[in-house]
N, C-alpha and C positions, 0 to 999 in steps of 0.2 A: 504493500500499500503506500502510495506517495501523497504527500500533501505539499501544496504549491500554491502560487498565485497564477491564476490564469487570465486570459483577455477574452471577453465575451463582448461583442459589439464594440470593440474599441476600448472596453473598460476593464479595469483590474478588479477581479472578484476572486474572494476565496474559494478555493477548490480543494476536494480531497478526490483522488481517483483510485480505483481498485478495479480489477480486470473481472471480477465475478459478482454475482449475486449469491448471498447465502440465506438460507431459510431455517428457522430453527423454532421448535415449540416452546412457548413462555407463558409464564402467569402474568396477566397484565390486569391490575385493579380487582382482581378477585375473580376475573374470569380465566380459569386454568387451560382452557383448550384455545390460546390465542397463538398467532402466527407472525414471528418477526422477520422481516425482509430487511436486509441492508447490502449495501455495495461500497461501504466506506466513504461515500460521499453524502449518503442520506440513509435514513433508517423509517420504517413503518411498520406499524403493529395493525393487524385484523384479529378479528376473533371468530371461532366457529361455535361459540356458546349463545350467541343471539345475532341477529342482523338479517342481511348482511352489512356490516359497519366496517370502517377503518376507523381505530381508535387514537392512533397517534402517529404523527409526522413529526420528524425532527432532523436537524444537524446531528452529527454522530456525537452521542452523549449529551445532546443538548436539550433545551426546554421543548415540551411538546407545542405545537402552534395550534393544534386543535384543542377546545375544552371538552372537558370530561367531567360531568356531574358527581362529586365524590359520592354522595348519599345514594346515587343509583349504580355505583361501580359494583360488579360482580353480581348485579341482579339478573334473574332470568326466570321464564315460565310466569311471567305477572300476566294477569288477564287484561289489563290496560296498556295503553301505546305508553312509552316512557322515552324521554327525550334522549337520555344517556349522554349525546354528545359526539364528537369525532365527526365523521364524513357518513351521511346516511343517503339512501335512496327512496326517493317517493314517486308517485305519479299525480299529474296535474290534470286539470283545474283541481284545486283544492277543495275539499270536501269533509265536512266534519266526520263523515263516517267512513267513507272510502279511502281518504289519504291517510286516515290516522288508524289504520290496521296494525296491531300490535306486531312487533318484530323480535318477540323474547323468546324465541325457540332456536333450536341449534339448528346451523346451516350445514349443507355438504359442503366438504372441502376438496379440491383436487390441486395439486402442484405438479405441473408437468411443461417440460421444456421452458423453464423460467416464468410461468405464469401460473399465479394462484387465482384459482376459481373458486367463488363463494355464492353458492345456489340457496336461495329460500323454498322451502315448500311453497305450491301455489296458496295463495290467500284464500280461505274457505269462503269470505264473503264476496269477493271480487272475481276469483277466478284468475287473477293475475299473478304471475310470478316473476320476482326480482333475482337479478344476478349480476354479481360485479367480478369482472376480471381484471387483475392487477399486473402489469409488465413494468418492472423496474429496469431502467438503462444500466448495463453491467459497469459503466463508468462515469456518468454524470449524475447530478443530483436532480434527476428527471424520472417522472412516473407516468405511464398511460394508465387511465382509468376508464374501463368500458363498461357501460351500465346498458343492460340487456332486459329488456320488460317483454314477457311472453303471455300470451292469451290462451288459457286452459277452458275457456268456455266453448259452447257450441254455436256461439253467435260472435259478431264482429264487435269489439269495444272501441271508442273514440277516446284516446288517451295520450300523454305526453310523459316521456321519462324526465325525471326532475332530480337533479344532484344537489346536495346541500352541503357545505362544508361550515361546521361550527367553529370559529375562530376564537382564540382565547385573547381577551382584552387585558390591558388596554392597547390600543393599536388603531388602524384607520384603513378603511376599504379605499380602493381607487378604482374608478371606472373611466374610460376615456371618453372624451366627447367626439361626437361626429368629426369626420374630416371638414375643414373649412370648404364652403361651396356658394356660388353665387346664382344656384338653381333657385327659381321661384316657388319649387314645392317644399314641403316640410322635410326636415331632416331625419326626423325619428319621433315616434310615440313615447310616452313616459307615464307609467300608471301610479296614480296615487290611492292608498287607502283612506279609510274613514279617520284614521287616528294619524296620518301623516301631518307633520308640522313643518312647513318649509322654512319657518322661523328659527327652528330649533338650532342652537349654537354648534350642535354636532355636524351639521352640514357644512359643506362648503360648495357654493355652486361656481365653479371656476370656467375660466375660458376654455382650458385645455382638458380638464379633468372634473367629475363629480367625487367628492370625498365625503364618507361618513366616519366620524369618530365614534369608538366605542370607550365610552365612559362608565367604568364600573359603578360610580357614584348616582349615576342617572338610569333610573329603571322605567323612563317611560319610553314605550315601543315606538320606533321608527320604521318604515319600510316605503321602498319605491321599486318598482320595475321599469326596465330601460330596454330599447330595442338595441343592440350592441353589434353593429357591423364590423367594427375593427377585431370583436373576437377574442377580448381577453379582460381578466380583472385580476386585482391584487389585493394583498393586504400586509400592510407594514406594521410588523409586530416590534416587540423591545429588542431582539436580537436579530432578526432575520426578515426576509422579504418572501412571502408566498405567493408565488405568480401561476396563475392557470389560464390556459387557452381553452376557449370555447367554442362549439360549434355556431355558425350562423348561415342561413339558406335565405337569400334575398326572395325565393320564390315561395317559402315556406309559410305555414301560418301558426303563429304561438299563442300561447294562453296569455291571460291578463292584458288585453288589448294589445296583443302581438309583441310582447316582449320575452326575449330570451335570456336576459340575466336580471335579477332581483338581489337586493340588501335589505336585511332586517337586523336590527339591534334592539337589546334589552339588556341593561346593566353591563356585566363583565363580558357578555358575549356577543358575536356579530355573524351572522349566517352570510356567506356567500354562495349566491344560488344560481345555478344555469338550467335552463328547460329546454327540452327538445320540441320538434315539431308537433303539433296536433297530427295524428295519425289513426285511421280507421285500421285497428289491427284484426286481421281475420282469424278465425279460430286455428290454433295451433302456430301461428304466425307471432314473429317478435320484431321488436324495434330497438334501435342501438343508439347510445349517445356517449360521446367519447369526451372525456376531459385529458388535458395533459398538464400535469403539475411540474412545478421548480421551486426549489427552496434555496434561497442564497443568502449568506452572511453579508447582508447588503442594507444601506440606508438610504431612501430615495430623496430625503429632504422634504421641505414643506412648502417652500417657494414654488409656484406654478413654473417659473421660467428654468429654475434649478431642476426642478423634477422633471421636467421636458429634455433638458439638456443631459440627464443621466438616463431616464427611462427609455428614451427613443432608441439610443444605439443598443442598449441592453435587450430591448424586446426583439429588435432585429436579429439578435444573436442567439435568441433562444429557439431552437429549431425542434 
């Protein structure tokens, strides 16, 4: 294993390079059947006890960038839905019954050819089955996360895969504004919820970026949805920048007034959400939704111009 400073997009970024991915069984937070993946540059923990869930993402030996609720750690078999934390997989549009189906039972785990696959049993009330495939790059702090939603009903279901990363605050989410244009037509839709307060000081409505601060002392919920054609979102935490590429298809229709990314915060957590296209899923068929994650020891700054100077070449270098 080598530790060095590398250049990504013309910027100096701390890297750790190793030539393979290792997998081991661990006890994480009271979930004894958890799986740790590491390549020396990044480490990840998922669990077979509930889910499918990714519970930890960190630089080697570093702090977990995902929030996990300590009072729910190790819980399984509960009749109600639990938030747990980490990265979870839902289906949209949001519904009090359909969306909040419990994921408290063990999942099937397959580790093959460097891919970790976590498969939930079909949900009894929806007939939908969730599956997550995780492929860690053998050298870089890069992880591909494929979300697969399969329809086990005998009729078609319209739904969209929905991937939610619950980030540990304090920190701030960053979403790009649309590229400048002199077009006479609108550039993007933005969805507001009944509790969204655009004057809340946690929002920064910038020229280049929209930012949402995660403040542990402020427990008032905030949420927006955005049509995000640049296809990325980021979270600047205390010690690392979590960056993820998300899908965008200009011809697709997305939930929540056609938004493919959403932000939600409440207290010391912030959810970075990406949503797939609304699709009629035929009986036996499945839809897929892929995110690509990067985790860097990096500080983006707070001034918009400084952020742009740093983020633009960095993003161009993250493939």
